[in-house]
Every structure is written in C-alpha cells, then in structure tokens.
C-alpha positions in Angstrom: -44.4 -158.9 71.2 -43.5 -156.0 68.9 -40.8 -156.4 66.2 -38.5 -154.3 68.3 -39.0 -156.5 71.3 -38.5 -159.6 69.1 -35.2 -158.2 67.7 -34.0 -157.5 71.3 -35.1 -161.0 72.4 -33.2 -162.7 69.5 -30.2 -160.5 69.9 -29.9 -161.2 73.6 -30.7 -164.9 73.1 -27.7 -165.1 70.7 -25.4 -163.1 72.9 -25.0 -160.3 70.3 -24.4 -156.6 71.1 -26.3 -153.8 69.4 -23.0 -152.7 67.9 -22.4 -156.1 66.3 -25.8 -156.3 64.8 -25.5 -152.7 63.5 -22.1 -153.5 62.0 -23.6 -156.5 60.2 -26.5 -154.5 58.8 -24.3 -151.5 58.0 -26.3 -149.1 60.2 -25.7 -147.3 63.4 -26.2 -149.0 66.8 -28.5 -146.0 67.7 -30.9 -147.4 65.0 -31.0 -150.8 66.7 -31.6 -149.1 70.0 -34.6 -147.2 68.5 -36.1 -150.4 67.2 -35.7 -152.2 70.5 -37.3 -149.3 72.4 -40.2 -149.1 69.9 -39.2 -145.6 68.8 -38.7 -146.6 65.1 -39.2 -149.6 62.8 -36.6 -151.3 60.7 -36.5 -150.3 57.0 -38.3 -152.8 54.9 -35.1 -153.6 53.0 -33.6 -154.8 56.3 -36.3 -157.4 57.2 -34.8 -160.3 55.2 -31.2 -159.6 56.3 -32.4 -159.4 59.9 -34.2 -162.7 59.7 -31.2 -164.3 58.0 -28.9 -163.0 60.6 -30.9 -164.6 63.4 -31.7 -167.8 61.4 -35.4 -167.3 61.6 -38.2 -166.8 59.1 -39.7 -163.3 58.5 -42.9 -164.6 60.1 -41.0 -165.5 63.2 -39.3 -162.1 63.2 -42.7 -160.4 63.1 -43.9 -162.9 65.8 -46.8 -164.0 63.6 -46.3 -167.6 64.6 -46.4 -166.7 68.2 -49.7 -164.9 68.1 -51.8 -168.1 68.5 -49.6 -169.3 71.4 -49.9 -165.9 73.1 -53.7 -166.0 72.8 -53.9 -169.6 74.1 -51.6 -168.9 77.1 -53.6 -165.7 77.9 -56.8 -167.8 77.8 -55.2 -170.5 80.0 -54.1 -167.8 82.5 -57.6 -166.4 82.8 -58.9 -170.0 83.4 -56.3 -170.6 86.0 -57.2 -167.3 87.7 -60.8 -168.2 87.9 -60.0 -171.7 89.3 -57.6 -170.2 91.9 -60.5 -168.2 93.3 -62.4 -171.4 94.0 -59.7 -173.3 95.9 -60.5 -176.9 96.5 -58.9 -180.2 95.5 -60.8 -180.5 92.2 -59.9 -177.0 91.0 -56.3 -177.5 92.1 -56.1 -180.8 90.2 -57.7 -179.1 87.2 -55.0 -176.3 87.3 -52.2 -178.9 87.4 -53.6 -180.8 84.5 -54.2 -177.6 82.5 -50.5 -176.5 82.9 -49.0 -179.9 82.5 -50.7 -180.1 79.1 -49.5 -176.5 78.3 -45.9 -177.4 79.2 -46.1 -180.4 76.9 -47.3 -178.2 74.1 -45.0 -175.2 74.8 -42.0 -176.7 76.5 -39.9 -173.5 76.1 -42.5 -171.1 77.4 -41.4 -170.5 81.0 -44.7 -168.9 81.9 -46.4 -172.3 81.6 -43.7 -173.8 83.9 -44.3 -171.0 86.4 -48.0 -171.5 86.5 -47.5 -175.3 86.8 -45.2 -174.7 89.8 -47.8 -172.6 91.6 -50.5 -175.2 90.9 -48.3 -177.9 92.3 -47.5 -175.8 95.3 -51.2 -175.6 96.1 -51.1 -179.3 97.0 -48.5 -178.8 99.7 -51.1 -179.0 102.3 -51.9 -181.6 105.0 -55.4 -182.0 103.6 -54.0 -183.8 100.6 -52.8 -187.4 100.6 -49.2 -187.6 101.7 -48.2 -189.6 98.6 -49.6 -186.8 96.4 -47.9 -183.9 98.1 -44.6 -185.8 98.3 -44.6 -186.5 94.6 -45.7 -183.0 93.7 -43.1 -181.4 95.9 -40.4 -183.2 93.9 -41.9 -182.2 90.6 -42.2 -178.6 91.8 -38.5 -178.5 92.7 -37.6 -180.0 89.3 -39.7 -177.4 87.5 -38.3 -174.4 89.5 -34.7 -175.6 89.1 -35.3 -175.8 85.3 -36.6 -172.3 85.3 -33.5 -171.0 87.2 -31.2 -173.0 84.9 -32.6 -171.8 81.6 -34.9 -168.8 82.0 -33.7 -165.2 81.8 -37.0 -163.5 82.7 -36.3 -162.1 86.2 -39.9 -162.0 87.3 -40.3 -165.7 86.5 -37.0 -166.5 88.1 -38.1 -164.6 91.3 -41.3 -166.8 91.4 -39.2 -169.9 91.1 -36.9 -168.8 94.0 -40.0 -168.0 96.2 -41.5 -171.4 95.6 -38.2 -173.2 96.2 -37.8 -171.5 99.6 -41.4 -172.3 100.6 -41.1 -175.9 99.4 -37.8 -176.7 101.0 -39.0 -175.1 104.3 -42.3 -177.1 104.4 -41.1 -179.7 106.9 -43.7 -182.4 106.1 -42.1 -183.3 102.8 -39.2 -185.7 102.2 -37.4 -183.0 100.3 -37.5 -180.5 103.1 -34.1 -178.9 103.9 -33.4 -175.8 105.9 -30.0 -175.2 104.2 -31.6 -175.5 100.8 -34.3 -173.0 101.8 -31.7 -170.5 103.0 -29.6 -171.0 99.9 -32.4 -170.0 97.6 -33.6 -167.3 99.9 -30.2 -165.7 99.6 -30.6 -165.6 95.8 -33.5 -163.1 96.1 -32.8 -159.4 95.9 -32.6 -157.1 98.9 -35.8 -155.3 100.0 -33.9 -152.1 99.5 -33.1 -152.9 95.8 -36.3 -154.8 94.9 -38.4 -153.7 91.9 -41.2 -152.3 94.0 -38.8 -150.1 96.0 -36.8 -148.9 93.0 -40.0 -148.0 91.1 -40.7 -145.4 93.8 -38.0 -143.2 92.3 -37.3 -144.5 88.8 -39.1 -141.8 86.8 -38.3 -138.1 86.6 -40.8 -136.6 84.0 -43.9 -134.9 85.3 -46.0 -137.9 84.3 -43.3 -140.2 85.7 -43.3 -138.6 89.1 -47.0 -139.3 89.3 -46.2 -143.0 88.6 -43.6 -142.9 91.4 -46.1 -141.6 93.8 -48.6 -144.3 92.9 -45.9 -147.0 93.5 -45.2 -145.5 96.9 -48.8 -145.6 97.9 -49.2 -149.2 96.7 -46.0 -150.0 98.6 -47.5 -148.4 101.8 -50.3 -151.0 101.6 -47.9 -153.8 101.0 -45.5 -152.8 103.7 -48.4 -152.5 106.2 -49.6 -156.0 105.2 -46.2 -157.5 105.8 -45.8 -155.7 109.1 -49.1 -156.7 110.5 -48.7 -160.2 109.3 -45.4 -160.4 111.1 -46.9 -158.9 114.3 -49.8 -161.3 114.3 -47.9 -164.5 113.4 -44.4 -164.0 114.8 -43.4 -166.0 117.9 -46.4 -168.3 118.0 -47.8 -170.0 119.9 -48.9 -167.3 122.3 -51.3 -167.1 125.2 -54.8 -165.8 124.4 -53.9 -162.4 126.0 -50.7 -162.1 124.0 -52.6 -162.9 120.8 -55.3 -160.4 121.6 -52.6 -157.7 122.1 -50.9 -158.6 118.8 -54.2 -158.6 116.8 -55.4 -155.4 118.3 -52.1 -153.8 117.4 -52.5 -154.9 113.8 -56.0 -153.5 113.6 -54.9 -150.2 115.0 -52.1 -149.9 112.5 -54.4 -150.5 109.6 -56.8 -147.9 111.1 -54.0 -145.4 111.3 -52.8 -145.9 107.7 -56.4 -145.9 106.3 -57.9 -143.6 108.9 -61.1 -143.0 106.8 -62.2 -146.7 106.9 -62.0 -147.1 103.1 -59.9 -150.3 103.3 -61.2 -151.8 100.1 -59.2 -155.1 99.6 -57.8 -154.9 103.1 -61.2 -155.3 104.6 -60.3 -158.9 104.1 -57.2 -158.7 106.3 -58.8 -156.6 109.1 -61.9 -158.8 109.0 -59.7 -161.8 109.5 -58.0 -160.2 112.5 -61.4 -159.3 114.0 -62.6 -162.9 113.7 -59.4 -164.1 115.4 -59.9 -161.6 118.2 -63.5 -162.9 118.7 -62.2 -166.4 119.0 -59.6 -165.6 121.6 -62.1 -163.6 123.7 -64.6 -166.4 123.4 -62.0 -168.9 124.6 -61.4 -166.7 127.7 -65.1 -166.5 128.3 -65.4 -162.8 127.3 -68.7 -163.1 125.6 -69.4 -159.4 125.1 -66.0 -158.7 123.7 -66.3 -161.7 121.3 -69.6 -160.4 120.0 -68.1 -156.9 119.5 -65.3 -158.2 117.4 -67.7 -160.5 115.4 -69.8 -157.5 114.7 -66.7 -155.6 113.4 -65.7 -158.6 111.3 -69.2 -158.6 109.8 -68.9 -154.9 108.9 -65.6 -155.6 107.1 -66.9 -158.6 105.2 -70.0 -156.7 104.1 -67.9 -153.7 103.0 -65.6 -156.0 100.9 -68.4 -158.0 99.4 -70.2 -154.8 98.5 -67.3 -153.6 96.3 -68.2 -153.7 92.6 -66.5 -156.5 90.8 -63.8 -155.9 88.2 -63.8 -152.2 88.7 -60.7 -150.3 89.8 -61.5 -148.3 92.9 -59.1 -145.8 94.5 -58.2 -145.6 98.2 -58.9 -142.3 99.8 -56.5 -142.0 102.7 -53.8 -139.4 101.9 -51.2 -142.1 102.5 -52.8 -144.5 99.9 -54.9 -142.3 97.6 -52.8 -143.0 94.5 -53.4 -146.7 94.9 -56.4 -148.7 93.6 -58.0 -152.0 94.4 -59.8 -154.5 92.1 -62.2 -157.3 93.3 -62.5 -160.5 91.2 -66.2 -161.6 90.7 -65.5 -164.8 92.6 -64.0 -163.0 95.6 -66.2 -163.0 98.7 -65.9 -163.4 102.5 -69.4 -163.9 103.9 -69.3 -167.7 103.6 -65.9 -167.8 105.3 -67.2 -165.8 108.2 -70.3 -168.0 108.5 -68.0 -171.0 108.7 -65.8 -169.3 111.3 -68.9 -168.6 113.4 -69.6 -172.3 113.5 -66.4 -172.8 115.6 -67.2 -174.5 119.0 -65.5 -171.7 120.8 -68.7 -169.6 120.2 -71.0 -172.2 121.7 -71.4 -170.1 124.9 -72.8 -167.1 122.9 -74.4 -168.9 120.0 -78.0 -168.6 121.2 -77.8 -164.9 122.1 -79.8 -162.5 120.1 -76.7 -160.5 119.2 -75.0 -163.6 117.7 -78.1 -164.5 115.7 -78.4 -160.9 114.4 -74.8 -161.1 113.0 -75.7 -164.4 111.2 -78.8 -162.7 109.8 -76.7 -159.9 108.4 -74.7 -162.5 106.5 -77.7 -164.0 104.7 
C-alpha cells in the first residue's frame, strides 16, 4: 500500500473528507487528492502532523508495519491456490486450518476471512460427514455476516454475498433458507451495472480504449460460459434426447464464438460437454456416436493439457483476441477423462479397438 493509499484508507476509516484534512494541514484539498491518487507525495514537514492527525505512528503511516503481514498473506494465498488445485478432503482441511490460524493472527484482515469462507464452503458436499458440513455451514454464515457488517471492500463483500446465497440455498444443511438466499441475492449488483460490464466503457484515452476492448473480449468468454451453463443445466432432469440437444447446442455456441478452435481454457468446458454427450449416447445404445464424442473429448483434453503452464496465451478468434488464458501447473484433465471412461454406461463399447485407442492417447 502506497502512502497515498494509506492516507486515503485512514481518512475514509475515520469519516473525514479531503477538505477537512486539508484544512487541518493548512493546504489545498487538491494536494490531498494528488496524494491519494499517487500523483504527488506529502512534503516531509507534513508527515508527523499527518500521523498525529490520524493517531498512528509514522511507521504505520508509511505502512512499514504492514509489509510483513502483506508478505505472509500473499504467501498463504499462493499456498491456498495450490491446494485448491488438488481438491480432496485433506487439502480442503489444510486450507481451513491455514485460514483459521491466519484469522486468529490478523483478525481485522478481511481477506483472511474471505479465504476461510471459501475453504469452509468447499466442505458443503455430500461426500463430507453431515456433522462436519452442518458445523462448517454455520461458521461460514457467521464469517460472511461479519464481513458484511464490518468490511468496506466491495470485492470482499461481493464474495461474502455470493457464499451466503449458495450456503442458504444448499438444502441439505440445517441453516438452508430460501428467503435468506433471495435476500442476499438481492444485495448483489445488477448485471448491467456490475464491475465487468462497466469496465467495458470506463476508459477514454487511446490506451484506455484498448483496455475497454480487452474487457469486452474477456466478458464475451464469461457470458458464453454462463449461457452454455444455463442451457445445459436448466430444467433438469431431462430425457437423454433432450440432454443431447442441450449439450450439442452448447458445443455449437462455443464453436461459433471461437470458430478457429483455439479454446484454450474453455477446452475444459467443451471437453466436459463432449463427455456428457458420450454418456447419453451410450445410455441409448448409440455406440458409434458415443465413441465419436469421446474422441472429441480426448482432443479437447489433450489441447488443454498441452498448454504451457503459467504463461499468458492470447485467444485468436476476432471476438476474443484481446483476452488471454493462463494454465496453473496443477491444472489437467486427462485423469478426469480416464475416470469418466470407467463409467458402466460405456461397458457396451469398452472392448472395441476405438475405445482402447482413446485410452492409449491419454497415457
């Protein structure tokens, strides 16, 4: 945090206007504005008066005492990110322990509370013991409500709202409540005024317009992901034929937006749709169609796993070419596809040479 950001934080925390602070220091409010926007630095003669005004030490004003905390939380965030890419009960429990300890150490750092809430949410799954997910759902609600009560960071507040909606709408918990879920959902911003949409047109300089375009292209990917997810999962359960129609529609939409096949991260999504198509065709006894979709799923999995790790790669469709994708070193889909191919629905084609050839491609 720069000294300008620190001054702004302390000023807002104490409910003080730029004009009032300027009046106390006998300077113009424009000077305060320049500090807070990192355009200029306070004169050295103002450092002690600034610290005294806010009731902090000069070290706190320069955020020196926070540097160790920032470094530690950054390291914890990286560890959490790595653990989240190997999702199982042990790694989820490790994440919960990691962030519970961080919250104990930094009780006023709402980032720690946010990460703890996400780790707790990972246990809201029927694969966990009921006593555990019941207890964790209550703790999760307490953490998120504390964030909404005391935190002013909008991004962290949005995360808390999201988790509260999902938690209250997960009907297997004792705390589940539709009215509560709707209440918190209504606290979220409209899609037409959300950050992602507004950033499409927020800038006006030559460089800024390029940023706007980049946001639009990233949004195109996000909107398509939402649309296809809704098409595939809405109005379930369906017949096999209806599911096939929905899944094929989703695949066609992705192939329209990214017409050149350079799906990058979204090979994961389309690969998943292909696997589901194979399962539905197999259930109907359509062996050849099931094999065709498994072959396509394998193509997408191989393409995604072949992406270089931790390297930003641009999409190339004219609708998405200002957006980029990044693959974490632990990301991979081949093992997931192998596991899916073990589904009993494929028993009728398991011994065919085509099925075995797909398995060989995944080794």
